[in-house]
C-alpha positions in Angstrom: -35.5 9.8 -51.0 -35.8 7.0 -48.5 -33.9 6.7 -45.2 -31.0 4.3 -44.6 -33.2 2.3 -42.3 -35.8 1.9 -45.1 -33.1 0.8 -47.5 -31.6 -1.7 -45.0 -35.1 -3.2 -44.2 -36.2 -3.3 -47.9 -32.9 -4.9 -49.0 -32.8 -7.4 -46.2 -36.5 -8.3 -46.9 -35.9 -8.8 -50.6 -32.6 -10.8 -49.9 -34.5 -13.1 -47.5 -37.5 -13.6 -49.8 -35.4 -14.5 -52.8 -33.2 -16.7 -50.6 -36.4 -18.7 -49.7 -37.2 -19.1 -53.4 -33.8 -20.9 -53.9 -33.9 -23.8 -51.4 -30.8 -25.4 -52.8 -28.6 -22.3 -52.4 -26.0 -22.8 -49.8 -24.2 -19.7 -48.6 -22.0 -19.2 -45.5 -21.7 -15.8 -43.8 -19.2 -14.1 -46.2 -21.1 -15.4 -49.3 -24.4 -14.2 -47.8 -23.0 -10.8 -47.1 -21.6 -10.4 -50.6 -24.9 -11.6 -52.2 -26.8 -9.2 -50.0 -24.6 -6.2 -50.9 -24.2 -6.9 -54.6 -27.7 -8.1 -55.2 -29.9 -6.0 -52.9 -28.2 -3.2 -51.0 -26.5 -1.6 -54.1 -29.9 -1.1 -55.7 -30.6 1.6 -53.1 -27.5 3.7 -54.0 -28.7 7.1 -55.3 -32.2 6.7 -53.9 -31.3 6.7 -50.2 -30.6 9.9 -48.3 -26.8 9.9 -47.7 -26.0 6.8 -49.8 -25.0 8.3 -53.1 -22.0 6.2 -54.2 -21.5 2.4 -54.2 -17.9 3.1 -53.0 -19.4 4.2 -49.6 -20.0 0.5 -49.0 -17.3 -1.7 -47.6 -17.4 -5.5 -47.0 -15.1 -6.6 -44.2 -13.6 -3.3 -43.3 -11.6 -1.8 -40.4 -13.2 0.3 -37.7 -11.7 1.8 -34.5 -11.6 -0.7 -31.6 -13.5 0.0 -28.5 -12.5 -0.7 -24.9 -8.9 -0.2 -25.9 -8.2 -4.0 -26.4 -7.4 -3.4 -30.1 -6.8 -0.2 -31.9 -8.8 -1.5 -34.9 -11.0 -4.4 -35.7 -12.7 -5.7 -38.9 -16.4 -5.7 -39.2 -18.7 -7.4 -41.8 -20.3 -4.5 -43.6 -19.7 -0.8 -43.4 -21.3 2.2 -45.0 -19.2 5.4 -44.8 -20.8 8.8 -44.7 -19.0 9.9 -47.8 -17.2 8.4 -50.8 -13.4 8.0 -50.4 -13.6 7.5 -46.7 -12.0 5.0 -44.3 -11.3 4.6 -40.6 -7.7 5.8 -40.9 -6.4 9.4 -40.6 -3.3 10.8 -42.3 -1.0 8.9 -39.9 -2.9 5.6 -40.4 -4.5 5.8 -37.0 -8.0 4.3 -36.9 -10.2 7.2 -35.7 -13.1 7.5 -38.1 -16.3 5.6 -37.6 -18.7 4.4 -40.3 -22.2 5.8 -40.7 -23.7 2.3 -40.7 -22.1 -0.9 -39.4 -23.6 -4.4 -39.8 -22.5 -7.6 -38.0 -23.8 -10.8 -39.5 -24.2 -14.4 -38.3 -25.5 -17.3 -40.5 -26.6 -20.3 -38.4 -26.3 -23.4 -40.6 -27.9 -26.8 -40.0 -25.5 -29.1 -38.1 -23.6 -26.2 -36.6 -23.9 -24.6 -33.2 -26.5 -22.0 -32.4 -23.8 -19.3 -32.0 -25.7 -17.8 -29.1 -22.6 -16.4 -27.5 -21.2 -14.9 -30.7 -24.6 -13.3 -31.5 -24.7 -11.8 -28.0 -21.1 -10.7 -28.3 -21.8 -8.9 -31.6 -24.8 -7.1 -30.0 -22.7 -6.0 -27.0 -19.9 -4.9 -29.2 -22.3 -2.8 -31.3 -23.8 -1.3 -28.1 -20.3 -0.3 -26.9 -19.3 1.0 -30.3 -22.4 3.1 -30.9 -22.2 4.5 -27.3 -18.7 5.7 -28.2 -19.4 6.7 -31.8 -22.9 8.2 -31.4 -23.4 8.9 -35.1 -23.0 5.3 -36.1 -26.1 3.1 -36.7 -25.4 -0.6 -35.9 -27.3 -3.6 -37.0 -27.0 -7.3 -36.0 -28.3 -9.5 -38.7 -28.9 -13.2 -38.0 -29.9 -15.7 -40.7 -31.0 -18.9 -39.0 -31.1 -21.8 -41.4 -31.4 -24.4 -38.7 -35.2 -24.0 -38.4 -37.7 -25.8 -40.6 -38.5 -22.5 -42.2 -35.5 -20.1 -42.3 -35.7 -16.9 -40.2 -33.9 -13.6 -40.5 -33.9 -11.2 -37.6 -32.1 -7.9 -37.1 -31.7 -5.4 -34.4 -31.0 -1.7 -34.9 -28.6 -0.4 -32.3 -28.0 3.4 -31.7 -26.2 5.2 -28.9 -25.5 2.0 -27.0 -29.0 0.5 -27.0 -31.2 -1.6 -29.1 -33.7 0.8 -30.6 -35.8 -1.6 -32.7 -35.8 -5.0 -34.2 -37.6 -7.0 -36.9 -38.0 -10.6 -38.0 -38.7 -12.2 -41.3 -40.9 -13.9 -42.2 
């Protein structure tokens, strides 16, 4: 069985390669995430250590807030450690953290670079993973403003960027 990191890398790589083969396909952030999950990440269910059920994956789900500004916030993509799991306890308090959490940005032609938003996502993931040390965070940025599209991602664990990759 492969690790969750291998599954994330392989699914992002395939998503990006096939995206490049469809130059007329226009997807915003939410559509890109849905296409990634349904078309690429789901293929790794059952062959990835810890990812045994498709229902462990949640698009746009709640997680506990950090820094006490909000008790809960929604994030782009979550993978729970088990099936039938969510952030809420029996009293509807957001206390459980996901196993994997991804924050996405799609930079489209004619739109701003989103530099602040990308940095804010990275800092939020650093804060979250420092508090919830078992969570693996990823920032995923699909930059479509360049002549050749670029996808880059950072893996964030225990409050720091541990690794990164860029496609192509």
